[in-house]
N, C-alpha and C positions, 0 to 999 in steps of 0.2 A: 155752471151747473144749471139744469132746468129749475124753474121756480118750484117753491114747495107745493104749489097747486098741482104740479105735474107728478109729484112723488106718488109712486104706486100705480100711475096710469100706464096702460099698455094699449097701444093703438096699432091697428093693422093697416098696412099700405101695399100698393102694387107698384112695382118699378116699371115705368114706361119711359124709354129713352134715358134722358138724364134728369128725370123727375120721379117723385114718388107720389101717388095719388091716394088720399084717404077717401074712400068711397062712402063709408058709413057716415051719415050726416050727424049723428050724435057724437061719434068720436071725433069728427072733424071740428065741430064746435068746441068740444072740451079741450082739444089739443091747441086750438087757436086761443082760447081764453086763458090757458095757463102760461102763456109766454109769447103770444102773438107770433106763433110759428105758421109759416106757410102763407099762401094766398087763396082765399076762397075763389073757386071758378065762378065766372059770370057775376062777380061782385067787385067793382073797381076799388071802392073805398068803404069796407065794412065798418059799420058802427058797432064795435064790440063783436060778440060772437052770435049775434042775432042774424044768422044767415042760414039758408037751407040749400045744401048741395055739397059736393065734394070740396076738398082742400088739396092744393098742389104744393108740395114741398120741393125746394131745389135739392140737388144731389148733395150739396154742402150741409143744408139743414138736416136732410135725412140721415147722412152719416153721423152727425152729432147726436141726433135723437136715438139712433140705433146704438151707438156706443154708451149712451146714458141709460139704456134698458127701457126707454119709453115706447120706441117704435119697433115693430116686427115687419119685415119686408119680404114679399114674395114676388116672383116674376109673374108675368101674365099667365103662364101655363100652370102656376100654382106652386112651383118649387121655391122653397125658402132661400133667401139671400142673407148671408152673414155680413157682419161689419167688414170682414176682410174682402168680401165681394165688392162692397161699396167703396172701400178704400182703394181697391184696384182701379175702379172707375175714376175716382178722384186723382189718384197718383198718376194715371195715364195721361193726364193733361196738367202740365206745370202750372198753368193759371189757376185751375181748380184747386191744386195742392196749396198754393199761396193763399187763395181766398179761404180755404178751410182753416188754415193755421190762424189767421186773423179772426175769422168768425168764432172759432172755438175760444180763443183767448178772450175775446170781448164778452161772449156769452158766459164764460166761467167767471168773469168779473161782475155778473149780474146785469149786464146791459142788454137791451133789446136791439137786435141787429136785424135790419130789413134791407131789401134791395135799395140801392141808391141811385138806380138808373134814371129816375125822373129828375134827379138833382145833378146828373152828369158825373156820378162816382160810382163806386162799387157798392158801398153800404151807406145807409142813413142809420145813425146810432142814436137811440133814445134812452133816457134814464127810466122812464115809466112806461111808454108805449104810445103807438099812434092813436090819435083820438083823445089821449089823456094829456100828453105834452107834445111840443114840437121837437124834432130831432135837432139837438144842438150841433151835431157833427156830421160831416160828409167824409167818408173815408175812401181814399184812393190806395189800392194795393199794388205794390211794385216789388220786384226782386232786388236784391242788393246790388246786382250788376246791371240793372236796367238803365237805359239811357232815357232821360226825361227831357223833352223839348221845352226850352224856356217859355215858348208861346203857350204850351199846354198848362204850365203853372199859372200864367196870367189869366188864361180862360177860365181855368177851374176856380182860381181865387175870385175872380169877378162874379162868376156864377154863384159861388157860395155866399159871397157878400150880399148879392141881390136877393137871395132867399133867407138871409139872416141866419147863416150857419157857419160854423168853423170848418175850415178846410184842413184836412189831416192826411198826410202821407203815412201809410203803414209799410215799412220797409222790412221784407222778410229775408233773413239770412238763409243760407244753405242748410244750416242745422236746425232751423225752425224758430230761432229767435226773432222777435219783432221789435223794431224801434219805431216810435211814433213821433212825427215832426209836424207841428201845427204851424200853418202859415197865417200870419196876420198882416193886414195892410198897414203901411206906414205913410202917413201924410206929413210932409215937412211943413 
């Protein structure tokens, strides 16, 4: 569930491709500050909510915030988009669907979920938030029937070890359940 700082917040966004952009600077800062949602445009590593400009939300973040009642989305032509409209976008891509299931579960548990791309994963997961603490986990999302190359496990494990993070597989079942498997290095 969005943090209590987001309670009662209503933010307007515009759907552009597979992103939602919060154009209003004030709304962008408030949304970012209440749960580290989105990525400020033109700011690589924001220091808190002290930025001036739009905020880009992924489609996964957008659907979550729309379902929580925090975000209202419209298309570029101004027509409103419902949670069902965004869910169709997410469900049209099996990868987005799995990413959403994991994102929602982690956010509902009170964790801060950010892109893990720079760490070679799907998500970096924080307990408090970027700039406050370091993400202790890198999450890699897979389907229950996905084949995983052993070299990929070693590569991801070594990378996560080098950045001092725990490497976690989030395995999503067809029905939406998620199993988490943490990999740890063993030294004989």
